[in-house]
C-alpha positions in Angstrom: 172.7 -16.2 95.5 176.1 -14.5 96.2 175.6 -12.8 92.8 172.3 -11.5 93.9 173.6 -10.2 97.1 176.6 -8.5 95.4 174.3 -7.1 92.8 172.0 -5.8 95.5 174.9 -4.3 97.5 176.3 -2.6 94.3 172.8 -1.3 93.6 172.5 0.0 97.1 175.8 1.8 96.8 175.0 3.2 93.4 171.5 4.3 94.8 173.2 5.9 97.8 175.6 7.7 95.5 172.8 8.8 93.2 170.7 9.9 96.2 173.6 12.0 97.5 174.1 13.6 94.2 170.3 14.4 93.7 170.2 15.6 97.5 173.1 18.0 96.7 171.4 19.2 93.5 168.0 19.7 95.3 169.7 21.4 98.2 171.6 23.7 95.9 168.5 24.6 93.9 166.5 25.3 97.2 169.5 27.6 98.3 169.4 29.4 94.9 165.6 29.9 95.2 165.9 31.2 98.7 168.6 33.6 97.8 166.6 34.9 94.7 163.6 35.2 96.9 165.5 37.1 99.5 166.9 39.4 96.8 163.3 39.9 95.5 162.1 40.8 99.1 165.0 43.2 99.5 164.2 44.8 96.2 160.5 45.2 97.0 161.4 46.7 100.4 163.7 49.1 98.7 160.9 50.1 96.2 158.4 50.4 99.1 160.9 52.5 101.0 161.4 54.7 98.0 157.6 55.0 97.4 157.1 56.0 101.0 159.9 58.5 100.8 158.5 60.1 97.8 155.0 60.2 99.4 156.3 61.9 102.4 158.4 64.4 100.2 155.1 65.3 98.2 153.2 65.6 101.5 155.9 67.8 102.9 155.9 70.0 99.7 152.1 70.2 99.8 152.2 71.2 103.4 154.9 73.7 102.8 153.0 75.2 99.8 149.7 75.3 102.0 151.5 77.2 104.6 153.2 79.5 102.1 149.8 80.2 100.5 148.3 80.9 103.9 151.2 83.1 104.8 150.8 85.0 101.4 147.1 85.4 102.1 147.6 86.7 105.5 150.4 89.0 104.2 148.2 90.2 101.5 145.3 90.8 103.9 147.6 92.7 106.3 149.0 94.7 103.3 145.4 95.5 102.1 144.6 96.7 105.7 147.9 98.6 105.7 147.1 100.2 102.4 143.5 101.1 103.6 144.8 102.6 106.7 147.5 104.6 104.8 144.7 105.8 102.4 142.6 106.8 105.4 145.5 108.5 107.0 146.1 110.4 103.7 142.4 111.3 103.6 142.5 112.5 107.2 145.7 114.5 106.4 144.0 116.0 103.4 141.0 116.8 105.4 143.2 118.4 108.1 145.0 120.5 105.5 141.7 121.5 104.1 140.4 122.6 107.6 143.7 124.4 108.3 143.4 126.3 105.0 139.8 127.1 105.9 140.9 128.4 109.3 143.6 130.5 107.7 141.2 131.8 105.2 138.8 132.7 108.0 141.4 134.4 109.9 142.4 136.4 106.8 138.7 137.3 106.0 138.2 138.2 109.8 141.2 140.5 109.7 140.1 142.0 106.4 136.6 142.3 107.8 138.0 144.2 110.9 139.8 146.6 108.7 136.7 147.1 106.5 134.7 147.6 109.8 137.1 150.2 111.0 137.1 152.1 107.6 133.3 151.9 107.5 133.1 153.2 111.0 135.3 156.1 110.1 133.2 156.7 107.1 130.0 156.7 109.2 131.5 159.1 111.7 132.3 161.5 108.9 128.9 161.0 107.3 127.3 161.7 110.7 129.1 165.0 111.0 128.1 165.9 107.4 124.4 165.0 108.2 124.5 167.1 111.3 125.8 170.1 109.3 123.3 169.5 106.5 120.4 169.2 109.2 121.5 172.5 110.8 121.5 174.3 107.3 118.1 172.7 106.4 116.6 174.0 109.7 117.8 177.4 109.0 116.3 177.2 105.4 113.0 176.0 106.8 112.7 178.8 109.1 113.5 181.2 106.3 110.9 179.6 104.1 108.3 179.8 106.8 109.0 183.6 107.1 108.8 183.9 103.2 105.5 181.9 103.2 103.8 184.1 105.9 104.8 187.3 103.9 103.5 185.8 100.6 100.1 184.8 102.1 99.8 188.4 103.5 100.5 189.8 100.2 98.0 187.3 98.4 95.3 188.2 100.9 95.9 192.0 100.3 95.7 191.5 96.4 92.7 189.1 96.2 90.8 190.6 99.0 90.3 186.9 100.3 91.3 185.2 103.4 93.6 182.0 103.3 90.6 179.8 104.6 88.4 180.9 101.7 91.2 180.3 99.1 91.9 176.9 100.4 88.1 176.0 100.1 88.0 177.2 96.5 91.2 175.1 95.7 89.8 172.1 97.3 86.6 172.2 95.2 88.6 172.6 92.0 90.8 169.6 92.8 87.6 167.5 93.7 86.1 168.2 90.2 89.4 167.3 88.5 89.7 164.0 90.5 86.1 163.0 89.6 86.9 163.4 85.9 90.2 161.4 86.0 88.5 158.7 88.0 85.7 158.3 85.4 88.2 158.0 82.5 90.3 155.6 84.5 87.2 153.3 85.1 86.3 153.4 81.6 89.9 152.2 80.6 89.7 149.4 83.2 86.3 148.2 81.6 87.7 148.2 78.1 90.8 146.2 79.3 88.4 143.7 81.2 86.5 143.1 78.0 89.8 142.4 76.2 91.0 139.9 78.7 87.7 138.3 79.6 88.4 135.0 77.6 91.9 134.7 79.3 90.4 135.2 82.8 87.5 132.8 82.1 90.0 130.1 81.2 92.0 130.7 84.4 88.7 130.4 86.3 88.1 127.0 84.7 91.5 125.6 85.5 91.3 126.8 89.2 87.8 125.0 89.3 89.3 121.8 87.9 92.0 121.9 90.5 89.6 122.4 93.4 86.9 119.9 92.4 88.9 117.1 90.8 88.2 113.7 92.6 90.9 111.9 94.4 92.5 108.8 92.8 93.5 105.8 94.8 97.2 105.7 95.7 99.1 102.4 95.1 100.9 101.0 97.9 103.7 98.6 98.4 101.7 95.4 99.6 99.7 92.9 97.7 97.6 90.2 99.3 97.6 86.6 97.7 94.4 84.8 98.8 94.7 81.0 99.5 91.9 78.3 99.3 93.2 76.7 102.5 95.9 77.4 105.2 97.3 73.9 104.4 98.9 75.4 101.3 101.1 77.7 103.6 103.3 74.8 104.6 103.9 73.8 101.0 104.8 77.4 100.1 107.2 77.7 103.0 108.9 74.3 102.2 111.2 72.2 104.3 113.1 74.5 106.6 111.8 77.4 104.5 113.8 76.6 101.3 110.8 77.2 99.0 110.0 80.7 100.4 113.8 81.5 100.4 114.0 80.5 96.6 110.9 82.5 95.8 112.4 85.6 97.5 115.8 85.1 95.9 114.2 84.7 92.4 111.8 87.7 92.6 113.5 90.1 95.1 110.1 90.4 97.0 109.4 89.7 100.6 106.9 86.9 101.3 105.2 87.4 104.7 103.3 84.3 106.0 101.6 85.0 109.3 98.5 84.1 111.2 96.1 85.9 108.6 93.6 83.2 107.6 93.9 82.1 104.1 96.2 84.9 102.9 99.8 85.5 102.2 101.3 89.0 102.0 103.6 90.1 99.2 105.7 93.2 100.1 108.0 95.0 97.7 108.4 98.7 96.5 108.7 97.7 92.8 105.3 96.9 91.2 106.6 94.8 88.4 108.6 92.4 90.9 105.4 92.4 93.1 103.3 91.3 90.1 105.8 88.6 89.0 105.8 87.2 92.6 102.0 87.2 92.7 101.5 85.5 89.4 104.3 83.1 90.1 102.6 82.1 93.4 99.3 81.6 91.6 100.8 79.3 89.0 102.8 77.3 91.6 99.7 76.8 93.7 97.6 75.7 90.7 100.3 73.3 89.6 100.9 71.8 93.0 104.5 71.2 92.4 106.5 73.7 94.7 110.2 73.2 95.0 113.3 75.5 94.3 113.9 74.3 90.8 110.2 74.6 89.7 110.0 78.1 91.4 112.9 79.4 89.3 111.4 78.0 86.1 108.0 79.5 86.9 109.5 82.9 87.8 111.3 83.0 84.5 108.2 82.3 82.5 106.2 84.8 84.5 108.7 87.6 83.8 108.5 86.8 80.1 104.7 86.9 80.3 104.9 90.3 82.1 107.1 91.7 79.4 104.5 90.5 76.8 101.7 92.1 78.8 103.6 95.5 79.0 103.6 95.6 75.2 100.1 94.8 75.1 99.2 97.5 77.5 101.2 100.1 75.6 99.3 99.0 72.4 95.9 99.2 74.0 96.6 102.6 75.4 97.7 104.1 72.1 94.6 102.6 70.5 92.3 104.0 73.2 93.7 107.4 72.7 93.8 107.3 69.0 97.6 107.7 68.7 99.1 105.8 65.7 102.6 105.3 64.3 104.4 105.0 67.7 107.7 103.3 67.6 107.7 99.7 69.2 110.1 100.8 71.9 108.0 103.9 72.9 105.0 101.5 72.9 106.9 99.4 75.4 107.8 102.3 77.5 104.2 103.4 77.6 103.2 100.0 78.9 105.9 100.1 81.5 104.3 103.2 82.9 101.5 101.0 84.3 104.1 99.7 86.9 105.6 102.9 87.6 104.4 105.7 90.0 105.4 109.4 90.4 105.0 110.6 94.0 102.4 107.9 94.5 100.4 108.7 91.4 100.2 106.0 88.7 102.3 107.2 85.8 100.1 105.6 83.1 96.9 107.1 84.5 98.6 110.4 84.9 100.0 110.4 81.3 96.5 109.4 79.8 94.8 112.2 81.8 97.4 114.7 80.6 97.0 113.6 77.0 93.3 114.0 77.1 93.4 117.4 78.7 96.0 118.6 76.2 93.9 117.5 73.3 90.9 119.5 74.7 93.0 122.6 75.5 94.6 122.4 72.0 91.3 122.2 70.2 89.8 125.1 72.1 92.8 127.2 71.2 92.7 126.0 67.5 95.9 124.1 67.6 96.8 120.5 66.5 95.0 118.3 69.0 96.6 115.0 67.8 100.1 116.4 68.4 99.2 117.8 71.7 97.6 114.4 72.8 100.8 112.5 71.5 103.1 114.8 73.5 101.0 114.5 76.7 101.1 110.7 76.6 104.9 110.8 76.1 105.9 113.6 78.3 107.1 111.3 81.2 108.7 108.6 79.2 112.1 109.6 80.6 111.0 108.2 84.1 110.5 104.5 82.7 113.9 104.2 80.8 115.4 101.0 82.1 119.1 102.4 82.5 120.0 104.8 85.2 120.9 108.3 83.8 122.2 111.5 85.4 119.9 113.6 83.0 116.7 115.0 84.1 113.7 112.9 83.0 112.4 115.7 80.7 115.8 115.9 78.8 116.1 112.2 78.7 112.5 111.9 77.3 113.2 114.5 74.7 116.2 112.6 73.6 114.4 109.3 73.3 111.7 110.9 71.3 114.3 112.4 69.0 115.9 108.9 68.7 112.6 107.4 67.6 111.9 110.1 65.1 109.0 111.9 66.8 107.7 115.3 65.6 110.0 118.2 66.6 107.1 120.0 68.3 106.4 116.9 70.5 110.1 116.6 71.4 110.2 120.2 72.5 107.0 119.8 74.6 108.5 116.8 76.3 111.9 118.5 77.1 110.4 121.9 78.1 107.4 120.7 80.5 109.8 121.4 83.4 111.5 124.3 81.8 114.7 122.5 81.2 114.8 123.8 77.6 113.3 126.8 75.9 109.7 126.4 74.6 109.6 126.7 70.8 106.2 125.5 70.0 102.7 126.5 71.1 101.8 123.1 72.4 104.8 123.2 75.0 103.0 125.5 77.6 99.8 123.4 77.1 101.8 120.2 78.2 103.3 122.1 81.2 99.8 123.3 82.2 98.1 120.1 82.0 100.9 118.2 83.8 100.6 120.7 86.6 96.9 120.4 86.8 97.0 116.6 86.8 99.7 116.5 89.5 98.3 119.2 91.8 94.9 117.7 92.2 94.0 117.0 95.9 95.1 113.3 96.6 96.7 112.9 93.2 100.3 112.6 94.5 102.1 111.7 97.8 105.8 112.8 97.9 106.7 110.6 100.9 106.1 107.4 98.8 108.3 108.6 96.0 111.3 109.5 98.3 110.9 106.1 100.1 111.0 104.2 96.8 114.0 106.2 95.6 115.8 105.5 98.9 115.3 101.7 98.4 116.6 101.9 94.7 119.6 103.9 95.9 120.3 101.1 98.4 120.1 98.4 95.7 122.4 100.4 93.4 125.0 101.0 96.2 125.5 97.2 96.7 125.5 96.4 93.0 128.6 98.5 92.6 130.7 95.9 94.5 132.6 93.5 92.2 131.1 90.0 92.3 127.5 90.9 93.1 125.0 89.3 90.8 121.7 90.5 92.4 120.6 92.7 95.2 117.1 93.1 96.7 116.0 95.6 99.4 113.3 93.9 101.5 111.4 94.5 104.7 110.6 98.0 103.8 114.3 98.8 103.5 115.3 97.2 106.8 117.3 94.3 105.1 119.6 94.3 102.2 119.9 90.8 100.6 123.0 90.6 98.3 123.5 87.5 96.1 127.1 87.0 94.9 128.9 84.9 92.3 130.2 81.7 94.0 133.1 81.3 91.5 134.6 84.7 92.1 133.8 85.4 95.8 134.9 83.0 98.4 133.5 82.7 102.1 135.9 85.0 103.5 135.4 87.7 100.8 131.7 87.4 101.3 132.0 88.1 105.0 134.2 91.0 104.4 131.8 92.3 101.7 128.9 92.4 104.1 131.0 94.6 106.3 132.2 96.8 103.5 128.6 97.3 102.3 127.3 98.3 105.7 130.1 100.7 106.2 129.4 102.3 102.8 125.7 102.6 103.6 126.6 104.4 106.9 128.8 106.8 105.1 126.7 107.6 102.0 123.0 107.2 102.9 120.5 108.6 105.3 117.9 106.1 106.8 115.9 105.6 109.9 116.8 102.8 112.3 119.2 100.1 111.0 119.8 98.1 107.9 120.7 94.4 108.0 123.0 93.4 105.1 122.8 89.7 104.2 125.5 88.4 101.7 124.4 84.9 100.2 127.0 82.8 98.4 125.4 79.6 96.9 127.6 77.0 95.1 125.9 75.1 92.3 127.5 72.2 90.3 125.4 71.3 87.2 126.0 68.3 84.8 123.8 66.9 82.1 123.3 63.2 81.4 122.8 62.7 77.6 
């Protein structure tokens, strides 16, 4: 029993010792783990602090760069304004110098004129004195001549045994007989000349008759009416918040007017080709039923391609109708383009066909080559439909185009000489000039106000296209609004705003127009991606 107790005590002591040892080991391990964890937390805190520090430094750098960029932009803008003001100041100084030079020149010319006037006055005084002396001498000579005349008459009466009145009657009778003889010969000469020029005078009378009795042709205007089956389609054409009608106007450059007119939409624009593209595009969109901006752009592109094909077809059909063969394809295209071009309100294709027919008739009557005359008559205004703007007169440009496409030299000369820009070297040249004048001078054939209006709108569009970054430009609302579409990649919002002001200032300085013109600059950003 004692042994068991002793053993238990010893075991208990050993257990206590082992427990203490294990407790010490466990507590040391926990302490080490806590120390490692604290070190890890400190390290993470240091890393997080470093990250926050770097982030703040990056944000501070970005803010500094942004401020510096804004400062540079503001400095550049102020520099541009300063340069502009300096340029304006230089221009004003140059103009002031010119005005001063003109004033000095006028003063010099005035002084010189005063000296000349003084010299002329002295000269006139001397001339007056000389004339007075000559008048006195002439008076004396007239009195002497009268005395001599009276003495000679007395001597003649004495010699002829006739009085002066009887001699005068005999002289008058002799002069009367002589005048009758000369008049008879002069009348005979006039009759012979009239017979020689009878044919020429007859042709002149025929031409005058044509000019007086020609019927009027209808003059094309700047408005087309598109008829609708129902007024409900107007809402679809306008689209949500007007986006469809804006897309159509931007794609075609034509103003679409939707008003209270029942079952009709008005298409307004000075360019007949654009107007026809807009009309056909609307027709296709209404038939298809799908009207949205993307579909509108697609339909307008297809319609433009079909109009180009139609232009070629019109040119070919015109050449076949007139019996003209062997035209270069580019000349055929230009003839078709005449269908959508007017000259002082007169349709250019109708005018050219009319000139061609009259030229052929005149040439055949005069025994000349009627085919060449008809060819020259058709092509005489091709310079007006060349797609690039040129500084040359349309007659010279047409002659150069005809030479480029290997036309007959007589045809080329007739085209270039029909407004006397070059010398006439062939007999058909005056025929082309005469027929062009006959066709253009008929009552109602032309209207100059229409041509000047269209030219003003073209100049307005060209003025805006000269600015950098402009993609398209359309003059709408009869020239009261200029809509400019810019490249979003090269022109920012601030530059677009400045551009509208610059364009308006340039219009004020360089153009003459009634009322006011609204300049609208449109910048549209598009991001396109394709899923394949």
